[in-house]
C-alpha angles and dihedrals in degrees: 000000000000092000092049092052091048090054092051091049091054092049092051090048091050091051091049092052091047091051092048090051092050092048091047094051091045090050092051090049091052090047094051090045091055092045090049092050090049090051093051091050087059092056119085116261087240090073091074097028109033099178107048107150123218088205131021116254115240108253115264130181088224098041108124124229110279109304091219113072117173111274115222100186101082116166112271088222097061092147088071092059105044112121101214123192093347121143112233117216111222115210118220122222116263119243111290090242085073094059091115096037116156107187100207098034099053112152097213092051091044091060090071090067135081116275091212111113088001091285092153090062095050123095113297110166126204122271120238091269092052096053117122122224097187138086117266105236124227114232115272095257098044117149132185104270123253115274121252130293090026089052090066089071103027141047132170113257090216091062094057105017096193121121096171095101092048089059101035095045098031094122092049095054096232096140140348134198115232112175110292094354146057122237123205110209090188096247128143138182092268098029108051087156087064137270091270094061090041092055090047088056090053092048088059088060105039132019104266101159107045095085095256092106112055110140124050138176120212112199116207092007106183107203090341098250089147091057092042093058094041088065094071086059092053092252116134114208128191103213120197138182135160125255094257143130091308089079119224099351093152092040091057090047094053091042086059090054093252123134111255141147136191108255146131141207097244135126098316138063119270110256096255134097125254117278094019106133133056091201137022122197139194122179107182087318093160093232109145096231093173096055129092090027092296096306093151093052088051088059092049087051089053094055096040119097118236105278092019123145133236114205122196127183127167129037122036096012113098090005094158089070101037107031094107094051091047088055092228132117123259089238094054094049094045089051091050093051093045088054092052091048090051094051091048091054090049088055089053091245121153120224106234099187147325113210127162109315095347131086121180132193128183129212117229118259090233140003100243094110092033092060089054092051091050090060087072102028111033097174111133097019124216109265117259094207113101096202104082092155093062106105113143109116090336119148121239115260125218094233145083115267108237119238121224113277122266132166096204115084088207095052122099109236112248093016135297121275128227118246119259130300093021088055093073095070102021113108106267118240092239088062094041088053091047094232093147114065116245094003114111139158093274093053092047090054092045090052091054090053091048091055093050089060094043095051089050088054093046091053087060097048095036104031094178090065090087097039099072095256094129118060104159111045129176126199104199095195104028103171104178096353094252095143092052092047091051090051094056093100090064129073091257140103127210130216101213108208118195109197113228086227094058116117091229118048099209107157091110089059091050091054090047086059090059091254129124134230147131143226120261143173104216092205082075134056120271119246097251139095122257119277097020103128130063096198137019124197126187131171120198092343098132093048088052092052102033094107097033106063145343108300089208090066091053090050093048088051090052089051091051091051097044123086121234108275088020121143132234124198116190128182119198143118121299097255093050094048090049089057092045092049093053091054097046094049085072091052098067092261125138112218144191132177116215136181128277115261088253092060143266096306095066111102091217113083135181126240116204117193137176123205107225123232115260136138140203117262119224093213097065103359092241134100 
């Protein structure tokens, strides 16, 4: 009996332990569930629903599916990112009158400056007292722009409510109003038959389609139809025009999905490196090439690649046919053309052809013969400065920018480029020649591999990246252009920005890859209109500028540039992204921080944000 009782006691004790274990495990599960729920309540709603709109978007036949799909790749270290007990500052919309505000091209401010050499239309950024700490409002009837390629030909009137060009340039077929939208027939002042036919005329005179010409600059671009129709020939043009009486030229261009920037040929260098463009174009661009001893043509020479072409149409070309219509005398027009011819010769250019309304010159592939000519005719001299790439707020110089030395008359100075599309991933000559410290062939190739992995990761966290949702993209800290090169397979283009504060000045390398870009100081506004980019990418930008200027102003400038429902992808360290996230939560952005492509243990993280849709209201000028 004693043995039997002992057995029963052990069985009872075993059951009690088992029940205790089950209850303990269940209790822990409940505790962790409660803690998990509490943690999730401390995360912004946007982490689980990135695209919540504060106001519904007016229906549009071209409006894409919501730009804000749920992201399922949250950082596995969310505890590091929670903003606990921090007060978020919410930014109010600016007055509706500022809906097209361009900080550094403000007309009122520009009037304070000299009109000589168009200085009053150059960049003049606001003083500390003039800085805006508010959100630039879209116009009340703003709609998400048409998708490419439809956007090349159409734009919503409510997005850029300016009819001036449709009246002023009606005969020239720049732009037409059709109900609630604009249509761009592709015409221009010197190509009423359309840009396509005009480019075909050029292609009969120089080789446009063999891959040798990839980058172009269009001076005084109008609505950028020339650049728009070059794209179908795999030529990427940077179109620029000032903010002047032809209202919103650059804004129209970017609304169409065509690369453009506000700029002017004035007293300073253009914000591009030397030897950047295969082709430069002026179609009645109203730049006085013959004035100031040809100073503006010297700047074109600086940015043209060896062997590059300059194309001129409009006054004074073909003046014998048009002089009456241009309301100028034959003598005056002949004198202007003679002056241009003389300057071109002094730059050692060769005139390729003049046919009909077109005249084309070509820059030499090196300066071997030019140096010999300059021994007899030293005007203009060859520049003594050795920093031809320096171009941020740098005055024009009355001299010929020297090409890199070569002893072979058949060799292209600085190194020959591969034809497009091989050019995009071939090692750029500036790297082969080791002109940028600590960047060599191996590092260039490693960077390309890094970006293959990054783009694959981006496609997971921003699925619309590979679906054609983003046409106009900006990389605010482009380095070698790896992000842009990896995006070439998609119907997008990237404005590669190299900050003037970056340790490595790599914009020349980017152009040698057949990509486009510009210099920029991100403590200042960018030379574009509001709402002109679908996506903004930046790696390490805020760490670069953390001790240089107010990060809030950089983020407000990003908000100005970004379209409603546009996406931002930022890479930086955990601490910096936490600061940035706190600021942008007050800017009507939905945010999420996700892991690095290498996994959760990398200190660098990625912040993905979507700007919500909202518009200004005419009644009270607030959303």
